[in-house]
N, C-alpha and C positions, 0 to 999 in steps of 0.2 A: 640241811636247812631246817630250821624250826618252823613247824606248821602252826598257823593261827586260824582256827576254824570258826567262822562267823556266819554260817549259813544254816542256823538251827531251825528256821522255818521250813527248810527243805527236808532235813532229817537230823537226828541227833545221835551222838555217840551212845552206844549201849552202856548203861551204868553197871557198876560192879554188882549191885544187888540184883539187877535183872539177869546179868550173866550167871551168877551163882544159881538162881532159880532155874534158868534154862539148863544148866549142867545137871542139876538134880532131876529135872524132868526127862532128860534123855533116858534115864534108867526106867522110867515109867512108860514102857513100850506098848502096853496093851491098847486095844481100841476101846474108847469110852462107851461104845454101843454094845460091846460084847458082854455076855452074862456071866462069864467065869471070873475067877479071882483077879486075874491081871486086868480084865476089863473094868472090874469094880474099883481097882486101885486107880486106874486112869480116870474113871468117872468121878472119883472123890477129888482128884486134883483139878479136874475141869470145874466141878461145882465150887470148890474153894476159890478158884481163880475168878469165876463169875461173881461170886459174892464180893470179892475184893474190888473188882471193877465197878460193880453196882454201888458199893459203899462210897467209893471215891466220887461217884456222881450224885450222891445223896439220895439214892433210891432205897426206900425202906424195905426191909425184909418182911415177908409175910403178905405182901400185896400181889396183885395180878400183874404188876409191871414186870417187864422182862428185859434182860440184857442178852442180846444175840451176838455171838462172835462171828465176825466176817474176816476176810483176808486183807481188808484195807478200809480206810475211811471212804474211798471212792465207792467201794461196793456197798458200804452202809448207806451212803447218800442215794445211790441208785436204787437200792432196795426200798427205801422210804418213798421216793418219788414215783418210780415206775410201779412199785408194788401197790401203792395207793390207787393208781389208775387201773391196774389189773384185778383189783379186789372185787369190782362190780361189773355188771354188764354195762357197756357204754353205747351212747347214741351215735357218737362220731359225727355230730352235726355242727361242730364249732362252738357250741354253747358251754361245753365243759371246760373249765379254766384251771390252769396251773399258774401260780404267781411266784416269782422269784425276785431277788434283788438284782439290780444291774451290776455286772462285774463280779458275779459269784465265781467260785472255783469251777474249773471245767467239768468236774463230775456232777455238779448241779446244773450248770448251764446246758451241757450236752444231753443230760437226761431229760431236761425240760424240752429242749429242741426236738428230741426224738419223739416225744409225745405230741408236740406241735405237728410233726410230720404225719402223725397218725390221726390228725383232725382236731386236736385240742386247741383252744385259744391260749396264747402265752402272753402274760403281762410281766414286764420288767419294771420294778420300782426304782427310780433314780437314786443314786448314792453320791451325788456331787459333793466334793469336800469331805468325803468319808461319812456323810450323814444319810441314813436311810429316810427317805422322804415319806413319812407316814401320812401326811396330808394328801399327797398324790395317791397313796395306797387306798385311803378311805374313799376318795372320789372314784377311783377305778373300781373298787368293790361295788359301789352303787350301781355300776353299769353291767354287773355280771349276773347271769342267771344261776350259775352254779360254779362254785370253787371246790374242787375235790382235794387240792393240795396247795400249800404255800410253803416256800422254803427260803430261809434267810440265814446267812452265816453270822456267827457271833463276832469273830475277829477276822478282818480281811488279811489274807495271806501275803499281800504285797505292800500294803500301807500301814498295817497294824491298827486300822480304824476299828473301834468298837461300835457295833450297830445296835440300835434300840430294838432288839428282838422281842422283848417283853411287850412293848407298845404295839409292835406290828402284829404279834400273835393275838393280842386282845382285840385289835381291829378286825382281824379275820374271823375270830370266834364270835364276835358280836353279830356279824352279818351272816356267817355260815358256820353254825355251831358244830356241824359234823365234818367239816374239812379237817384233813390231817395237816397240822402245822409242824413243819420239820425245821430243825436247826443243825446246820453244819458247824459243830463246835470243835472241829479238829484243831484249829489254831488257838482257840480260846482255852482249851483243856490245859490246866496247869498254869495258865496266865491270868485267868479271871475266875473269881468265885461265883459259882452258879449251881443250880440243880435244874432238872427239867421242870419241876414244879414252879420254881421262882421265875423261870422264863415263860411259863405258860404254854409249853410245847408238848406235842404228842409223841414225837420221835426225835432222836438226837444222835448224831454220829461223832465218834472219837476215833483216834488212831494211835497205835502203840509207838510207832517210831518218831512221833513228835515229842514224847516225854521220856526219852532215854531208854526205850525198850526196842526190841528188834523189829525190822520190817516183817510183813507177813501176817499181822494181826490187827484187826480193828473191832469196833463194837457198835451196835445199833441198839439204843434204848427204845423200847416200844411201851407205851402206856397201857395199863390194864383196860382202859376204856376203848382204845383202838382195837385191842385184841378181842374184847367182848363184841364189838360191832363188826369184827372181821373186815377191817378197813385196810389191812395190809396183806397182800398175797406174795408168796415167794417168787423171786425171779430166777432162782437157780433150783430147778426140780431135781429130785433124786431120792435118796434114802430117807429124807425127812428128819435129819439131825437138827439141832437147835430149835426144838419145839415145832419143827415143820417150816420154820421161816428161812432156813439156810442149809440146804443139803450139802453133804460132803464131810468126810472125817475131819474133825477139828485139828488144827495145827497146835497141838498141845504144848510143844516146846516154846513157840513164840507166845502163846497165850499165857504160859506160866511166867515168862519174862515180863509180859504186859502187866499181869497182876502184881508182881513184885514192884514194878515201877510205880503203879498206882498207889500201893501202900506207902512207898517212900515219898511220893509227891504229897499225899494227904498229910503225912506226919510232919513234913518239913516245908509245907507250902509257904508259911510266913517268912521263914529264913531264906528260902530260895528267891521269893519276890523282893525281899530287902536287898539281896545281893545284886539282882538284875537292875533294880532301880539305881543302885550306886554306880554300877557299870555304865548305865545310860547317862547319868550325870557326868561321869568322867569322859564318855564319848562326846557329849555336847561341848565340854570344855576343850577337848583336843581338836574338835572340828571348827571351833569358832574362828580361828585365824584364816581358815580356808574359805569362809563365807565372803571375805574381802576379795578373794581371787575368783569369785564367781560360782562357788559351790552353793547349791540350793538344797533345801530340805522340804519335803511335803509334810504339811502339818494338819492332820485330821482334827476335827473338833474334840473328839475323845479317842484315845489310843492307848494300847499297851506300850510299855517302855522297851519291850524286847525287839520290836521291828521298826526300823527307820529306813525310809526310801529317799535316797539322795539324787539330785540332778547335777550331772557333771557340766562344767562350762565348755560346751562345744566339742565334747569328746564322746564318741560312741561307747556305749556300755561294754560291748564285746571287747573293744580295744583296751579299756581300763581293766576289765576282768582278767584278761590275759596278762597284763602288766602286773597286777596284784598277785596273780597265781605264781608268777615267776619269783615273787618275793615270799611265797609261802602263805599268802593271805587268801583265804577262801570266802568269797561272798558270791552273790548272784545278781542276775538282772530281773528276777521276779520268780514266778511260780516254776518250780522244777518240773512240774507235770507238762508245762508248755515250752520248755527250754529249746526244743528242736522244731517247733512248729513254724518259726519265722513269722508269726503273726503279731500285730500290734496288740499290746496288753489290754484286754477288755476291762480289767480292774482299774488300770490307770486312766484309760479313756473315760470310764464312768466317773472317776474321781475328778476329771476336768482337765487332764494334762493334754498338751498338744502332741502331735506325732513326733516333733523334734525333741520335746522333753522326755517322752517315753523312750526314744532311741538313745537317750543319754542318761538313763536311770540305773541306779545300782541299789540293790536291797541288802541291808545289813541286818542280821537277826542274831540276837544274843541269847545266852543261856547262863544259868547259875554256874556252869562248869567253866565259863570263860574267865579270863584274868585281865588285869589292867595292861599287862604286856601284850595281850591280843589286841586290845583296843588301840594301844600306842602304835603297834605295828601297822594296823589299818590306817591310822591317821598319817603316819609317816609315809606309807605307800601312796596314799591319795595325794599328799602334798608333792611328793616327787613325781608322781604320774601326771598331775595337773601341769606342773612346770615343764616336764620333758615332752609330753604328748601334745600340749598346746603349741610348743615351739615347732615340733615336727609338722603340725598342721599348717602353721604359717609359712 
């Protein structure tokens, strides 16, 4: 059976350039922290990889800004949010506030909830229709005594909505200049042109396996100003690797693959974006006849073309996913991190979907590696599934 993988927001296939870099890195077996020749060889590879990731983020060399390697985007998000809280002595009187968007990725939502359980005030900014409500944010900030951290995703992992992080960051900084403003850019990396400077954020998280590199590597950008103010504390104590921000011997093989994928993404960004845009246009054309049969599509005000969230006509998402999987078509019902939680999607709830719509939602996520054959297989599978499964229900 031919496979048609359309779940790239969950993870991507490792590219050839990343694979080759990883194979070469296997031979560099020294510990980057060791002072002998093999350690120095590993340290050079680590340094070159860090420079590649930093360059792909638009981080200028020679500044105090730093890219810290982590094991995942989740760890990068948690380090920024929880680390900002732990960096200072806290009153724990309910006045210290963390602000996030409503419907953030679980790594942001649950990190913020953990701090709420420690006595912090938690504010969630509405994102109805895929729009970050910056008016609500400004009003909420006016009622705060202190905001130590604010975190907003750049691209929603379930709807593809692009959030106005720059405007939100400016609003926070205007009221609380010393707050750490964080951006979860995991889904935006490789899909939207940005730098931490253009977004106006202090910290920013990205992940390797979303850009055709392996699982097991992520990165956290930390601005030089935050480092100077000591506004981030490590959440993983140990030997003090990664400038003291993330202890543990670096996963050099995955990091090398990450760096190679970053170089490839930066070099071919325009070409890859053009291909995805063409695939999305073809997908819209193939799905058009199904709209007359009750298929719906959630349409954010601004979105990347890669991610489309569909609403099935009275068919549970799990039922359709199993049907499509039997046809070799791989899509999802939403965030892979929450696939087994059996909870209603916070992202789709925040978007404004009803429980019934959420229970019948399917996420399709494209990559430049996809083909028109993949898209056609999905459309054909949906058409057959809607016809057969709807009849079974009746």
